[in-house]
C-alpha positions in Angstrom: 23.5 91.8 78.0 24.2 88.7 80.6 25.0 88.2 84.0 28.5 87.1 82.9 29.4 90.0 80.8 29.0 92.5 83.6 30.4 90.6 86.2 34.3 92.0 85.2 33.6 95.2 85.7 31.9 95.9 89.3 34.0 97.4 91.9 33.1 94.5 94.1 35.2 92.4 92.2 38.3 94.8 91.0 38.7 96.4 94.1 40.2 93.7 95.5 42.2 92.7 92.6 44.1 96.0 92.7 44.3 95.7 96.8 46.0 92.3 96.7 48.1 92.6 93.4 49.5 96.0 95.2 49.9 94.9 98.3 52.1 91.8 96.7 54.1 94.4 94.7 54.8 96.3 97.7 56.1 93.3 99.5 58.1 92.4 96.2 59.3 95.6 96.2 60.7 96.2 99.6 62.0 92.4 99.9 63.8 93.1 96.3 65.5 96.4 97.6 66.6 94.4 100.7 68.6 91.6 98.7 70.2 93.5 95.9 71.3 96.2 98.6 72.4 93.2 100.8 74.4 91.7 97.6 76.3 94.9 96.9 77.3 95.5 100.4 78.9 92.4 100.6 80.2 92.5 97.5 82.2 95.7 98.2 83.3 94.6 101.4 85.2 91.9 99.8 86.5 94.1 96.7 89.0 96.8 96.8 88.0 101.0 97.2 86.8 101.4 93.7 84.0 99.2 93.3 82.7 101.7 96.5 82.0 104.3 94.5 79.5 101.6 92.1 78.3 100.2 95.0 76.9 103.7 96.5 75.9 104.8 93.0 73.6 101.8 92.0 72.3 101.2 95.8 71.1 105.0 95.1 69.7 104.0 91.6 68.0 101.3 93.7 66.6 103.7 96.2 65.2 106.0 94.0 63.3 103.1 91.7 62.5 101.9 94.9 60.7 105.5 96.5 59.2 105.4 93.8 57.6 101.9 93.7 56.8 102.1 97.1 55.0 105.5 97.8 53.1 103.9 94.2 51.8 100.9 95.9 51.5 102.7 99.5 48.8 105.1 97.8 47.4 102.3 95.6 46.7 100.1 98.7 45.6 103.3 101.1 43.1 104.2 98.6 42.0 100.5 97.6 41.4 99.6 101.5 39.2 102.8 102.1 36.7 102.0 99.7 37.1 98.3 100.5 36.6 98.7 104.2 33.8 101.6 103.4 31.8 98.9 102.0 28.8 99.6 103.9 28.4 95.5 104.1 27.0 94.1 107.5 30.1 92.5 108.6 31.3 95.8 109.0 29.0 96.3 111.7 31.4 93.8 113.8 33.4 95.5 116.5 36.0 92.7 115.5 35.8 94.1 112.4 35.9 97.4 112.8 39.0 97.1 115.1 40.8 94.9 112.5 40.4 97.5 110.2 41.4 100.4 112.6 44.9 98.1 113.2 45.5 97.9 109.8 45.1 101.7 108.9 47.7 102.3 112.2 50.1 99.8 110.7 49.5 102.0 107.0 50.5 104.8 109.2 53.2 103.0 110.9 54.7 102.2 107.4 54.2 105.4 106.4 56.1 106.7 109.1 59.2 104.7 108.8 58.9 105.2 105.0 59.3 108.7 105.1 62.3 108.5 107.6 63.9 105.8 105.7 63.6 108.6 102.9 65.6 111.5 105.6 68.2 108.4 106.0 68.6 108.2 102.2 68.7 111.8 101.8 71.7 112.0 104.4 73.7 109.5 102.6 73.4 111.7 99.2 74.4 114.6 101.4 77.5 112.1 102.7 78.9 110.9 99.9 78.6 114.3 98.5 80.6 115.7 101.6 82.9 112.6 100.4 82.5 110.8 103.9 81.7 107.1 102.5 81.9 105.8 106.4 78.7 108.0 107.1 76.9 107.3 104.2 78.2 104.0 105.1 76.6 103.9 108.2 73.1 105.2 107.0 72.9 102.8 104.6 73.2 100.0 107.1 70.3 101.3 109.4 68.2 101.5 105.6 68.8 98.2 104.7 69.6 96.0 107.5 66.5 97.4 110.4 64.0 99.7 108.7 63.5 97.6 105.4 63.3 94.5 107.1 60.8 96.2 109.6 59.0 97.5 107.3 58.0 93.8 105.7 57.0 92.7 109.0 54.5 95.2 109.7 52.9 94.9 106.2 52.8 91.0 106.4 51.8 91.8 109.9 48.5 94.1 107.7 48.2 91.2 104.9 47.5 88.5 108.0 45.4 90.9 109.3 43.4 92.2 105.8 43.0 88.2 105.5 41.1 87.6 109.0 38.9 90.9 107.6 38.2 89.2 104.2 37.2 85.8 106.0 35.0 88.0 108.1 
């Protein structure tokens, strides 16, 4: 076989692709659920009380899918990032690169902890809806949508910047 045919099955070429695509999907999933929840919250505040049940049902359905996608893509990013960071190459002997990689792992840990707390708040939202307390459910939803999802987006984008910086070394 010539060199071009085997070039597409090397881990050194496929791992960055998987890593970059997973990060793109991770950021897009966060932005989409943020926008969808904000749209539903704005529409239901303008409509009648009957729409509140529909609002919470639809948002919970999207949140469930969001949690599944987020967990999947975060796991893929962490696994592919581990293999990319453990490249054994000469560039990883630079202390600045090691510091950036350690910061990336700290960012990933923060994103994971934030996601766990978001899951707790979404579970609290479900419990409040089951108890019939729409005011408390709305408060849990506002906390998740206005604070924790944007925080995750910002930290993810900072980690993307650090990842690009490490890739440039």
